[in-house]
C-alpha positions in Angstrom: -3.6 6.1 0.5 -3.2 4.5 3.9 -0.6 2.0 4.7 -2.8 -1.0 4.4 -3.3 -0.3 0.8 0.1 1.1 0.0 2.2 -1.9 1.3 0.7 -4.5 -1.4 0.8 -1.9 -3.9 4.6 -1.3 -3.3 5.4 -5.1 -3.1 3.3 -5.9 -6.3 5.3 -3.0 -8.3 8.6 -4.1 -6.8 7.8 -7.7 -8.1 6.6 -6.6 -11.6 9.9 -4.3 -11.9 12.0 -7.4 -10.8 10.3 -9.8 -12.9 10.6 -7.5 -16.0 14.4 -8.0 -15.7 14.0 -11.5 -16.6 13.1 -10.9 -20.2 16.7 -9.4 -21.0 18.1 -13.0 -20.6 15.8 -14.9 -23.0 13.5 -15.9 -19.8 10.2 -14.9 -19.0 9.4 -14.0 -15.5 8.0 -17.7 -14.7 11.1 -19.3 -16.1 13.2 -17.1 -14.0 11.1 -17.8 -10.8 11.6 -21.5 -11.5 15.1 -21.1 -11.8 15.6 -19.1 -8.8 13.8 -21.7 -6.9 15.6 -24.7 -8.1 19.2 -22.9 -7.1 17.8 -22.7 -3.5 16.2 -26.1 -3.4 17.6 -29.2 -1.8 17.9 -32.3 -4.1 14.4 -33.8 -2.3 12.5 -30.5 -3.5 13.1 -30.1 -7.1 10.2 -32.0 -8.6 7.6 -30.2 -10.7 4.7 -30.3 -7.7 7.4 -28.7 -5.5 8.2 -26.0 -7.7 4.6 -25.3 -8.4 3.5 -25.2 -4.7 6.4 -22.8 -4.0 5.4 -20.4 -6.6 1.8 -20.8 -6.2 1.2 -22.3 -9.7 -0.4 -25.2 -11.5 1.6 -28.5 -12.4 0.8 -28.2 -15.7 2.3 -24.6 -16.0 5.3 -25.5 -14.2 5.9 -28.6 -16.3 5.7 -26.5 -19.3 8.2 -23.8 -17.7 10.7 -26.7 -16.9 10.3 -28.3 -20.4 11.1 -24.7 -22.0 14.1 -24.2 -19.6 15.3 -27.8 -20.5 15.2 -26.9 -24.1 17.0 -23.8 -23.7 19.8 -25.6 -21.7 19.0 -23.9 -18.2 18.1 -27.3 -16.5 18.3 -31.0 -16.7 15.9 -33.7 -15.9 17.1 -36.4 -13.2 15.3 -39.6 -12.8 15.3 -41.4 -9.6 17.5 -44.5 -9.4 14.8 -46.5 -7.4 11.6 -45.1 -8.9 11.7 -44.0 -12.4 8.4 -42.3 -12.2 10.0 -39.5 -9.9 11.5 -36.7 -11.8 13.6 -33.9 -10.5 15.3 -30.9 -12.1 18.8 -29.7 -11.7 20.3 -26.5 -12.9 22.7 -26.8 -15.7 26.0 -24.7 -15.5 24.1 -22.3 -17.8 21.1 -22.2 -15.3 23.6 -21.6 -12.3 25.0 -18.5 -14.3 21.6 -17.1 -15.0 20.6 -17.3 -11.4 24.2 -15.6 -10.5 23.3 -12.4 -12.6 23.1 -9.2 -10.8 19.4 -7.9 -9.9 18.5 -4.5 -9.6 16.2 -5.3 -6.6 18.8 -7.2 -4.8 21.4 -4.3 -5.3 18.5 -1.7 -4.0 17.9 -4.1 -1.1 21.8 -4.4 -0.4 22.0 -0.5 -0.4 19.7 0.0 2.6 21.4 0.3 6.1 21.8 -3.2 7.9 19.1 -2.5 10.4 16.7 -1.6 7.9 17.1 -4.7 6.0 16.8 -7.0 8.9 13.5 -5.2 9.8 12.1 -5.3 6.2 13.1 -9.1 5.9 11.6 -10.0 9.1 8.5 -8.0 8.3 8.2 -9.6 4.8 8.6 -13.0 6.2 5.8 -12.3 8.7 3.5 -11.3 5.9 4.4 -14.4 3.9 4.1 -16.6 6.8 0.3 -15.3 7.4 -0.5 -15.8 3.7 0.9 -19.3 3.5 -1.1 -20.2 6.7 -4.3 -18.5 5.2 -4.0 -20.7 2.1 -3.0 -23.7 3.6 0.3 -24.0 1.9 3.7 -25.4 3.0 6.4 -22.9 4.3 9.6 -24.3 2.6 12.1 -23.6 5.1 15.8 -24.1 5.5 16.7 -27.9 6.0 18.8 -27.2 8.9 16.1 -25.2 10.7 13.6 -28.1 10.5 12.4 -30.3 13.3 13.3 -33.3 11.3 17.1 -32.2 11.0 19.7 -34.0 12.9 23.4 -32.9 13.1 25.2 -35.8 11.7 28.5 -36.1 10.0 29.6 -33.2 7.7 26.0 -32.2 6.8 23.1 -33.9 8.8 20.5 -36.3 8.6 16.7 -36.0 7.8 14.8 -38.1 10.0 11.6 -37.7 8.4 13.1 -39.0 5.0 15.6 -41.3 6.8 18.2 -39.7 4.4 21.8 -38.4 4.9 22.3 -34.6 4.2 25.1 -33.0 2.6 26.4 -29.8 3.8 25.0 -28.1 0.8 21.6 -29.8 1.6 21.3 -28.2 4.9 21.7 -24.8 3.5 18.8 -25.3 0.9 15.1 -25.1 1.1 12.9 -28.1 1.6 9.3 -28.8 0.8 9.2 -31.0 4.0 10.5 -28.5 6.2 8.5 -28.2 9.6 10.1 -25.4 11.7 11.8 -26.9 15.0 
């Protein structure tokens, strides 16, 4: 088998093995993926449509996933103060604990030599970037690496949303991210 075919096969197998771990914690793979996303997303990027866009799923599927996670006590719904139609989700303490559990894939990657990890991450990010561009999707990147980010105070300021950012916001991913 040539590399062009073997690489996607390896990535797919790793993803399936990683997703299989989710069942041990009463979560299905979609629920685990949603929790992982919410743990990494800034406060502006936690709506069902943002979760769906990031995970490449439908809004209906993600709405059902988030509803199930709320019933299990992993997430809580937050309504916007200024527009009650806007819904965001946040991890509960139980949800944060679930995302902090050890993962075999992360452990296996951590066992690689640092240079190999760096090269693998760069290659996977390149593949992901190409696939996102081909599908016309949003890249979702770190807030502080965005063209709209401005250093200001302890965190920063989003010029696009005209909102101050906490230090935590700047270390999280954002659906509005445009590489600087």
